[in-house]
Residue frames relative to the residue before (quaternion, step in Angstrom):
aa qw qx qy qz dx dy dz
M 1.0000 0.0000 0.0000 0.0000 0.00 0.00 0.00
S 0.4571 -0.6974 0.4781 0.2757 3.57 -0.85 0.99
P 0.6427 -0.5460 0.3802 0.3797 3.58 -1.18 0.62
V 0.6573 0.5071 -0.3339 0.4463 3.64 0.90 -0.80
L 0.6730 0.4790 -0.3077 0.4722 3.60 0.92 -0.88
L 0.6164 0.5459 -0.3250 0.4652 3.58 1.10 -0.75
W 0.6792 0.4908 -0.2920 0.4610 3.53 0.93 -0.88
A 0.6498 0.5067 -0.3165 0.4699 3.59 1.05 -0.81
T 0.6408 0.5153 -0.3317 0.4624 3.61 0.96 -0.77
S 0.6559 0.5201 -0.3071 0.4527 3.56 0.93 -0.93
T 0.6546 0.5194 -0.3071 0.4554 3.53 0.96 -0.86
L 0.6505 0.5122 -0.3081 0.4686 3.59 0.95 -0.87
L 0.6577 0.5044 -0.3037 0.4699 3.59 0.96 -0.88
A 0.6495 0.5131 -0.3221 0.4595 3.57 1.00 -0.80
I 0.6624 0.4931 -0.3142 0.4683 3.60 1.00 -0.83
F 0.6467 0.5238 -0.3129 0.4577 3.54 1.01 -0.88
S 0.6562 0.5092 -0.3045 0.4663 3.61 0.99 -0.83
M 0.6432 0.5127 -0.3238 0.4675 3.55 1.04 -0.71
K 0.6426 0.5180 -0.3246 0.4620 3.57 1.04 -0.84
I 0.6227 0.5396 -0.3192 0.4682 3.59 1.06 -0.81
A 0.6772 0.4960 -0.2945 0.4568 3.56 0.88 -0.94
L 0.6556 0.4980 -0.3068 0.4776 3.58 1.00 -0.82
F 0.6133 0.5683 -0.3160 0.4483 3.51 1.11 -0.87
L 0.6944 0.4695 -0.2715 0.4729 3.61 0.86 -1.04
R 0.6283 0.5368 -0.3343 0.4531 3.59 1.01 -0.84
R 0.6711 0.4908 -0.2974 0.4694 3.61 0.91 -0.94
D 0.6514 0.5240 -0.3143 0.4499 3.57 0.96 -0.87
L 0.6493 0.5149 -0.3063 0.4686 3.58 1.00 -0.83
A 0.6458 0.5015 -0.3238 0.4759 3.61 0.99 -0.83
L 0.6671 0.4987 -0.3175 0.4532 3.63 0.93 -0.79
K 0.6262 0.5783 -0.3370 0.3998 3.51 1.00 -0.87
K 0.6308 0.5624 -0.3198 0.4284 3.60 1.14 -0.71
I 0.7770 0.3460 -0.1690 0.4979 3.59 1.07 -0.71
M 0.6012 0.5815 -0.3566 0.4163 3.58 1.25 -0.17
P 0.6120 -0.5297 0.4092 0.4212 3.66 -1.15 0.35
P 0.6275 -0.5551 0.3795 0.3925 3.59 -1.21 0.35
G 0.0508 0.8109 -0.5815 0.0423 3.57 -1.19 0.39
P 0.6785 -0.4983 0.3326 0.4250 3.61 -1.15 0.26
P 0.5049 -0.6443 0.4589 0.3455 3.60 -1.03 0.64
G 0.1637 -0.7985 0.5736 0.0812 3.55 -1.13 0.56
L 0.6599 -0.4809 0.3945 0.4214 3.57 -1.34 -0.19
P 0.6198 -0.5294 0.4269 0.3917 3.58 -1.22 0.44
L 0.8184 0.1794 -0.1752 0.5171 3.56 -0.95 0.90
L 0.7688 0.3620 -0.1974 0.4887 3.65 0.64 -1.12
G 0.2972 -0.7791 0.5191 0.1877 3.59 1.08 -0.45
N 0.7786 -0.3303 0.2716 0.4593 3.58 -0.97 -0.96
I 0.3512 0.7952 -0.4564 0.1896 3.55 1.30 0.03
L 0.6927 0.4683 -0.2819 0.4705 3.59 1.03 -0.75
Q 0.6149 0.5478 -0.3619 0.4369 3.62 1.21 -0.27
L 0.6080 0.5764 -0.3472 0.4214 3.54 1.24 -0.47
P 0.3815 -0.7296 0.5117 0.2455 3.69 -0.62 1.06
S 0.5809 -0.6014 0.4473 0.3174 3.51 -1.26 0.60
S 0.7802 0.0988 -0.0615 0.6146 3.56 1.22 -0.47
G 0.7704 0.3227 -0.2378 0.4958 3.59 -1.16 0.46
Q 0.1924 0.8231 -0.5175 0.1331 3.57 1.09 0.67
H 0.6020 0.5753 -0.3606 0.4202 3.60 1.08 -0.76
I 0.6224 0.5236 -0.3551 0.4610 3.65 1.07 -0.60
Y 0.6435 0.5118 -0.3290 0.4645 3.56 0.99 -0.80
F 0.6421 0.5275 -0.3145 0.4588 3.56 0.97 -0.90
S 0.6662 0.4926 -0.2955 0.4756 3.61 0.98 -0.80
D 0.6481 0.5307 -0.3231 0.4405 3.63 1.02 -0.76
I 0.6986 0.4804 -0.3024 0.4356 3.62 0.88 -0.79
K 0.4727 0.6816 -0.4348 0.3505 3.58 1.27 -0.19
S 0.6670 0.5313 -0.3158 0.4161 3.56 0.94 -0.91
T 0.7178 0.4280 -0.2560 0.4858 3.58 1.15 -0.51
W 0.8229 0.2855 -0.0922 0.4826 3.57 0.93 -0.99
G 0.5893 -0.6161 0.3410 0.3961 3.54 1.30 0.05
P 0.7251 -0.4752 0.2850 0.4090 3.61 -1.30 0.09
I 0.7472 0.2731 -0.1921 0.5746 3.63 1.22 -0.38
V 0.0008 -0.8270 0.5595 -0.0551 3.53 -0.42 1.19
S 0.2329 -0.7568 0.5954 0.1357 3.56 -1.07 0.76
L 0.0950 -0.7756 0.6237 0.0196 3.63 -0.95 1.00
N 0.3051 -0.7351 0.5817 0.1680 3.50 -1.14 0.78
M 0.0828 -0.8055 0.5865 0.0184 3.62 -0.36 1.20
A 0.7584 -0.3892 0.1810 0.4904 3.52 0.30 1.34
G 0.7933 -0.2840 0.1147 0.5261 3.52 0.88 1.04
Q 0.6702 0.4208 -0.2989 0.5334 3.61 1.17 -0.25
R 0.3173 -0.7852 0.5100 0.1506 3.57 -0.58 1.21
M 0.0837 -0.7751 0.6253 0.0350 3.51 -1.04 0.93
V 0.1924 -0.7772 0.5918 0.0939 3.56 -0.91 0.97
V 0.1413 -0.7973 0.5845 0.0522 3.61 -0.67 1.07
I 0.1528 -0.7936 0.5857 0.0619 3.57 -0.74 1.08
N 0.0991 -0.8290 0.5505 0.0028 3.55 -0.54 1.21
N 0.6451 0.4645 -0.3317 0.5080 3.55 1.08 0.74
V 0.4600 -0.7185 0.4451 0.2723 3.62 -0.66 1.06
S 0.6876 0.4835 -0.3131 0.4421 3.59 0.80 -0.92
I 0.6243 0.5285 -0.3359 0.4669 3.59 1.06 -0.79
A 0.6456 0.5372 -0.3015 0.4514 3.56 0.96 -0.97
A 0.6800 0.4876 -0.2924 0.4630 3.56 0.94 -0.94
D 0.6431 0.5341 -0.3176 0.4476 3.57 1.03 -0.81
L 0.7228 0.4365 -0.2493 0.4743 3.61 0.93 -0.88
I 0.7895 0.3768 -0.1876 0.4466 3.52 0.70 -1.12
D 0.7323 0.3894 -0.2352 0.5068 3.59 1.09 -0.62
R 0.7670 0.3593 -0.2218 0.4831 3.61 0.58 -1.07
R 0.7687 0.2456 -0.1899 0.5592 3.61 1.10 -0.39
S 0.1166 0.8478 -0.5076 0.0999 3.57 1.05 0.84
G 0.5804 0.6129 -0.3638 0.3939 3.55 1.12 -0.59
I 0.7000 0.4173 -0.2453 0.5251 3.59 1.25 -0.57
Y 0.8210 0.3051 -0.0974 0.4727 3.54 0.84 -1.10
S 0.4594 0.7277 -0.4238 0.2826 3.62 1.21 0.11
N 0.5774 0.6030 -0.3849 0.3935 3.59 1.18 -0.27
R 0.3256 -0.7342 0.5613 0.1997 3.59 -1.27 0.31
P 0.5453 -0.5850 0.4738 0.3687 3.56 -1.17 0.43
P 0.5760 -0.5896 0.4045 0.3962 3.63 -1.04 0.41
F 0.1301 -0.7533 0.6411 0.0679 3.55 -0.93 1.02
I 0.1969 -0.8455 0.4842 0.1093 3.57 0.34 1.28
M 0.7309 0.4238 -0.2507 0.4726 3.52 0.73 -1.04
T 0.7137 0.4491 -0.2722 0.4636 3.61 0.83 -0.91
S 0.7761 0.3724 -0.2019 0.4672 3.58 0.67 -1.06
D 0.7503 0.4330 -0.2200 0.4485 3.56 0.66 -1.15
I 0.7879 0.3658 -0.1709 0.4649 3.55 0.76 -1.07
L 0.7602 0.3887 -0.2098 0.4766 3.57 0.74 -1.09
C 0.8083 0.2840 -0.1199 0.5017 3.60 1.03 -0.81
G 0.4425 -0.7320 0.4323 0.2855 3.56 1.22 0.06
G 0.6194 -0.5789 0.3202 0.4228 3.56 1.24 0.46
L 0.6253 0.5809 -0.3389 0.3958 3.60 1.24 0.13
F 0.5151 0.5940 -0.4540 0.4192 3.65 1.17 0.32
I 0.4218 -0.7655 0.4336 0.2192 3.53 -0.36 1.28
S 0.6306 0.5622 -0.3428 0.4108 3.57 1.06 -0.69
F 0.7637 0.3211 -0.1692 0.5338 3.60 1.17 -0.52
A 0.5097 0.6542 -0.4320 0.3544 3.62 1.21 -0.11
P 0.4811 -0.6623 0.4888 0.3017 3.59 -1.00 0.79
Y 0.5840 -0.5787 0.4262 0.3773 3.60 -1.16 0.53
G 0.3854 0.6971 -0.5214 0.3060 3.59 -0.73 1.03
P 0.7972 -0.2994 0.2146 0.4783 3.58 -1.25 -0.26
L 0.6689 0.5025 -0.2946 0.4618 3.57 0.93 -0.96
W 0.6569 0.5020 -0.3213 0.4617 3.58 0.94 -0.89
R 0.6563 0.5129 -0.3229 0.4494 3.61 0.94 -0.82
K 0.6319 0.5190 -0.3328 0.4698 3.58 1.09 -0.72
L 0.6533 0.4895 -0.3187 0.4817 3.59 0.96 -0.83
R 0.6364 0.5438 -0.3254 0.4398 3.58 1.02 -0.82
R 0.6415 0.5100 -0.3251 0.4719 3.58 1.01 -0.88
A 0.6600 0.5105 -0.3261 0.4443 3.61 0.90 -0.83
A 0.6663 0.4818 -0.3173 0.4725 3.57 1.02 -0.71
H 0.6247 0.5370 -0.3451 0.4497 3.62 1.08 -0.68
V 0.5921 0.5796 -0.3840 0.4075 3.61 1.05 -0.67
G 0.7848 0.3459 -0.1801 0.4816 3.60 0.91 -0.87
F 0.7911 0.3193 -0.1429 0.5017 3.57 1.16 -0.38
N 0.3412 0.7017 -0.5476 0.3021 3.56 1.07 0.68
I 0.7440 -0.4272 0.2674 0.4387 3.60 -1.26 0.20
R 0.6716 0.5153 -0.2889 0.4472 3.56 0.91 -1.00
A 0.6957 0.4688 -0.2777 0.4682 3.54 0.90 -0.99
S 0.6231 0.5713 -0.3382 0.4136 3.59 1.01 -0.70
R 0.5948 0.5832 -0.3612 0.4190 3.57 1.11 -0.62
S 0.6482 0.5282 -0.3240 0.4426 3.55 1.04 -0.75
Y 0.6585 0.5207 -0.3185 0.4402 3.65 1.19 -0.32
Q 0.4209 0.7287 -0.4564 0.2890 3.59 1.21 0.01
P 0.6516 0.4856 -0.3545 0.4624 3.65 0.87 -0.65
I 0.6200 0.5200 -0.3507 0.4714 3.64 1.02 -0.59
Q 0.6460 0.5153 -0.3172 0.4654 3.60 0.96 -0.86
E 0.6579 0.5106 -0.3132 0.4565 3.52 0.94 -0.90
R 0.6522 0.5200 -0.3152 0.4527 3.60 1.01 -0.93
E 0.6851 0.4798 -0.2851 0.4681 3.59 0.91 -0.96
A 0.6280 0.5421 -0.3294 0.4509 3.60 1.05 -0.75
S 0.6482 0.5215 -0.2904 0.4727 3.52 1.08 -0.86
A 0.6646 0.4939 -0.2922 0.4785 3.56 0.98 -0.85
F 0.6384 0.5365 -0.3234 0.4473 3.54 1.04 -0.80
V 0.6638 0.5027 -0.2912 0.4710 3.60 0.89 -0.91
S 0.6545 0.5112 -0.3169 0.4582 3.58 1.00 -0.87
N 0.6671 0.4901 -0.3027 0.4724 3.57 0.94 -0.85
L 0.6395 0.5397 -0.3114 0.4503 3.58 1.04 -0.79
L 0.6507 0.4919 -0.3228 0.4800 3.57 1.06 -0.73
K 0.6621 0.5172 -0.3175 0.4397 3.62 1.00 -0.74
S 0.8178 0.0097 0.0491 0.5733 3.58 0.94 -0.87
P 0.1164 -0.8477 0.5143 0.0585 3.60 0.45 1.19
S 0.5982 0.5843 -0.3734 0.4016 3.61 1.04 -0.52
H 0.7031 0.4167 -0.2554 0.5164 3.61 1.23 -0.42
W 0.1777 0.8379 -0.5046 0.1086 3.57 1.12 0.64
R 0.6204 0.5527 -0.3562 0.4275 3.58 1.00 -0.61
D 0.6622 0.4975 -0.3038 0.4708 3.57 0.96 -0.86
H 0.6367 0.5291 -0.3191 0.4613 3.56 1.08 -0.82
T 0.6699 0.5151 -0.3042 0.4398 3.59 0.93 -0.88
E 0.6776 0.4754 -0.3002 0.4741 3.52 0.95 -0.91
R 0.6558 0.5054 -0.3295 0.4537 3.62 0.96 -0.74
S 0.6558 0.5170 -0.3065 0.4568 3.54 0.97 -0.83
A 0.6633 0.4874 -0.3232 0.4669 3.61 0.94 -0.67
A 0.6492 0.5041 -0.3014 0.4833 3.55 0.98 -0.91
S 0.6505 0.5336 -0.3248 0.4320 3.62 0.90 -0.89
A 0.6668 0.5138 -0.2943 0.4526 3.56 0.95 -0.96
I 0.6687 0.5009 -0.2964 0.4627 3.56 0.90 -0.94
L 0.6810 0.4810 -0.2920 0.4687 3.65 0.86 -0.94
A 0.6429 0.5136 -0.3264 0.4652 3.61 1.08 -0.62
V 0.6760 0.4918 -0.2871 0.4677 3.55 1.00 -0.87
V 0.7577 0.4037 -0.2150 0.4654 3.58 0.81 -0.97
Y 0.8395 0.2076 -0.0879 0.4943 3.56 0.82 -0.93
G 0.5091 -0.6820 0.4017 0.3381 3.56 1.28 -0.01
W 0.3118 0.7737 -0.4904 0.2523 3.61 1.19 0.52
P 0.4761 -0.6025 0.5383 0.3471 3.61 -1.24 0.43
S 0.6960 -0.4641 0.3352 0.4335 3.54 -1.33 0.19
L 0.3954 -0.7056 0.5357 0.2424 3.53 -1.10 0.71
D 0.1608 -0.7511 0.6264 0.1325 3.55 -1.05 0.73
A 0.7988 -0.2966 0.1975 0.4848 3.58 -1.29 -0.28
S 0.5948 0.5889 -0.3630 0.4094 3.62 1.13 -0.58
G 0.6811 0.4763 -0.2916 0.4734 3.58 1.21 -0.36
D 0.3796 0.7561 -0.4757 0.2408 3.56 1.16 0.18
R 0.6082 0.5377 -0.3694 0.4522 3.62 1.11 -0.60
L 0.6207 0.5371 -0.3335 0.4637 3.56 1.04 -0.72
V 0.6551 0.5206 -0.2932 0.4625 3.52 0.95 -1.02
A 0.6527 0.5180 -0.3055 0.4607 3.56 0.96 -0.90
R 0.6415 0.5165 -0.3215 0.4673 3.62 1.04 -0.72
I 0.6505 0.4973 -0.3048 0.4864 3.59 1.00 -0.75
K 0.6534 0.5085 -0.3029 0.4719 3.55 0.99 -0.86
E 0.6147 0.5569 -0.3272 0.4528 3.54 1.03 -0.81
F 0.6456 0.5037 -0.3040 0.4869 3.60 1.03 -0.83
M 0.6777 0.4890 -0.2956 0.4628 3.61 0.83 -0.93
D 0.6401 0.5202 -0.3361 0.4548 3.59 0.92 -0.81
R 0.6655 0.5106 -0.2999 0.4544 3.55 0.95 -0.93
V 0.6766 0.4845 -0.3051 0.4630 3.56 0.94 -0.83
L 0.6986 0.4749 -0.2903 0.4496 3.59 0.87 -0.89
T 0.6194 0.5356 -0.3394 0.4629 3.59 1.06 -0.73
S 0.6813 0.5054 -0.2902 0.4429 3.55 0.90 -0.88
S 0.6687 0.5161 -0.2959 0.4460 3.59 1.21 -0.52
F 0.5011 0.6577 -0.4506 0.3367 3.60 1.20 -0.23
P 0.5954 -0.5731 0.4127 0.3831 3.63 -1.02 0.68
G 0.8331 0.2075 -0.1638 0.4858 3.57 -0.87 0.93
A 0.4768 0.6969 -0.4315 0.3174 3.59 1.29 -0.08
S 0.7874 0.1962 -0.0690 0.5803 3.58 1.05 -0.80
L 0.4436 -0.7049 0.4876 0.2619 3.59 -0.77 1.03
V 0.6079 0.5776 -0.3652 0.4044 3.57 1.03 -0.63
D 0.6269 0.5208 -0.3341 0.4734 3.63 1.16 -0.51
I 0.6546 0.4770 -0.2965 0.5061 3.59 1.25 -0.47
F 0.7738 0.1518 -0.0581 0.6122 3.52 1.02 -0.91
P 0.2098 -0.8385 0.4876 0.1234 3.61 0.27 1.32
S 0.5672 0.6128 -0.3938 0.3843 3.65 1.07 -0.48
M 0.5353 0.6272 -0.4024 0.3976 3.61 1.27 -0.37
L 0.5318 0.6389 -0.4127 0.3723 3.59 1.19 -0.41
Y 0.6980 0.4807 -0.2688 0.4577 3.58 1.11 -0.59
I 0.4070 0.6748 -0.4940 0.3674 3.59 1.24 0.24
P 0.5152 -0.6549 0.4347 0.3416 3.66 -0.73 0.81
T 0.5821 -0.6264 0.3770 0.3560 3.56 -0.92 0.88
W 0.6631 0.5273 -0.3301 0.4164 3.57 0.95 -0.75
L 0.6748 0.4537 -0.2873 0.5062 3.59 1.27 -0.29
A 0.7238 0.4074 -0.2270 0.5086 3.65 1.20 -0.40
S 0.2717 -0.7916 0.5264 0.1496 3.54 -0.26 1.22
W 0.6158 0.5529 -0.3430 0.4444 3.60 1.11 -0.71
K 0.6425 0.5106 -0.3153 0.4765 3.58 1.10 -0.70
R 0.6513 0.5015 -0.3281 0.4655 3.61 0.93 -0.84
R 0.6367 0.5150 -0.3374 0.4643 3.64 0.94 -0.79
G 0.6850 0.4911 -0.2995 0.4470 3.56 0.83 -0.96
L 0.6784 0.4733 -0.3074 0.4704 3.63 0.87 -0.80
K 0.5995 0.5443 -0.3467 0.4734 3.58 1.14 -0.67
W 0.6628 0.4910 -0.3040 0.4766 3.62 0.89 -0.83
H 0.6291 0.5478 -0.3277 0.4436 3.53 1.04 -0.85
Q 0.6590 0.5105 -0.2998 0.4639 3.54 0.97 -0.87
K 0.6668 0.4998 -0.3012 0.4635 3.57 0.96 -0.94
D 0.6823 0.4929 -0.2876 0.4570 3.58 0.91 -0.92
T 0.6171 0.5340 -0.3466 0.4625 3.61 1.06 -0.70
E 0.6643 0.4979 -0.3103 0.4631 3.55 0.89 -0.89
F 0.6327 0.5404 -0.3256 0.4490 3.57 1.03 -0.84
F 0.7454 0.4093 -0.2351 0.4707 3.62 0.69 -1.01
E 0.5807 0.5773 -0.3788 0.4312 3.58 1.11 -0.52
T 0.5789 0.5745 -0.3871 0.4300 3.63 1.07 -0.51
F 0.6151 0.5283 -0.3637 0.4585 3.60 1.07 -0.62
L 0.6724 0.4889 -0.3066 0.4636 3.64 0.94 -0.81
V 0.6104 0.5531 -0.3378 0.4554 3.59 1.03 -0.76
D 0.6541 0.5338 -0.2718 0.4619 3.49 1.02 -1.04
A 0.6412 0.5157 -0.3072 0.4780 3.55 1.07 -0.90
R 0.6481 0.5209 -0.3249 0.4507 3.62 0.87 -0.84
E 0.6683 0.4904 -0.3079 0.4671 3.57 0.93 -0.90
K 0.6476 0.5078 -0.3301 0.4623 3.61 1.02 -0.69
M 0.6231 0.5289 -0.3553 0.4537 3.59 1.07 -0.62
V 0.6378 0.5259 -0.3417 0.4471 3.59 1.02 -0.73
T 0.7498 0.3654 -0.2151 0.5079 3.56 1.06 -0.67
C 0.4399 -0.7265 0.3989 0.3459 3.51 1.41 0.18
A 0.4115 0.7133 -0.4681 0.3206 3.57 1.15 0.67
L 0.6612 0.4523 -0.3063 0.5142 3.56 1.30 -0.12
S 0.4375 -0.7073 0.4910 0.2593 3.56 -0.75 1.11
P 0.5014 -0.6834 0.4451 0.2889 3.60 -0.87 0.99
G 0.6093 0.5759 -0.3366 0.4287 3.60 1.28 -0.21
R 0.5242 0.6262 -0.4248 0.3906 3.59 1.28 -0.29
M 0.6231 -0.5845 0.3716 0.3633 3.53 -1.11 0.73
C 0.6663 0.5086 -0.3138 0.4461 3.56 0.87 -0.98
A 0.6406 0.5214 -0.3298 0.4572 3.62 1.00 -0.76
L 0.6287 0.5283 -0.3414 0.4572 3.61 0.99 -0.80
I 0.6636 0.5002 -0.2994 0.4689 3.62 0.97 -0.83
L 0.6600 0.5127 -0.2930 0.4644 3.57 0.95 -0.92
I 0.6286 0.5123 -0.3314 0.4822 3.54 1.04 -0.78
G 0.6373 0.5364 -0.3099 0.4584 3.57 0.99 -0.83
E 0.6184 0.5440 -0.3549 0.4424 3.62 1.01 -0.67
T 0.7239 0.4601 -0.2537 0.4471 3.59 1.02 -0.81
L 0.5891 0.5924 -0.3697 0.4065 3.59 1.23 -0.23
C-alpha cells in the first residue's frame, strides 16, 4: 500500500472512530434524561425491533412494560412515544410553544416534498406562512361554506357503495379525493373516470407516508448522508426525480385554478381562490 493511500485510510478511520465516540457519548447523555424504554443494540438501538408495518400495535404493546411515555433509540435519534391521551394533550396542546416542533424528515420533507408539506415542515417562518394559508381556507367561517360539497360527496359515496359494495375501498378513496379537490380547486364530483387521478394522488401519499416511518430512510438516521453527491446517491436521485414529477403534477391543478379565476369559473370561496387573491393584494 502506498504511503498516500495508507495516510488517507488512517485519517478516515480516525475520523470515523471519533464520530462513533461522540455518537456514543451523546447517546449516553441523552439516555440519562430520557424516559425509560426497552434495551437495544449498540449503535443501532431499537431500530431493528420496530416492525415495518403495524408500528402502532408495537407502541401500544410496550406501554404495559415501560409506561405511558416510552423512549426509543433509533440508531442515535431519540423517539418519544406517548401512549396516553391526557398526557399527549397536556404536552402537545397546552404546551405547544415547547413541543410544537417536529424532528427533521430529510427524505420526506426536504427531498420528496421540497420542504413545502406542512405536516412535516419544522416550526418556523415557512411553517407559519403555510399555516396562515391553511387557516384562510379552513377556518370555522370558511368551513361552513363547504357543507353542500360534503353533502354532495357523501350522497355520491353512499350511492356508489350500494351499487358495488365490494369496491368500498375505491369508493372511499374517490370520495375523499373528490371532496378535497372540490373544496380547494373548485372541481366537480369525480366519477369512475377519475380513478387514474385518484390512484396518482394515492401513490404520492403512500410514498410520502412510507418514507416518514421511523427507520425507513437511512438519511434520517445519519443526516450527514444528505451531503453525499447526488451522482453517488441513487436514493437521492430517485427522491429528487419523484419530487420533480409530483411538483409538475400538482402544479397543473394550480394552473387550472388560475385559468378558472380569469374566466370567473372558480368560486371566490374556494380555498385556492382565496390564496390566489391574497397573492395579488
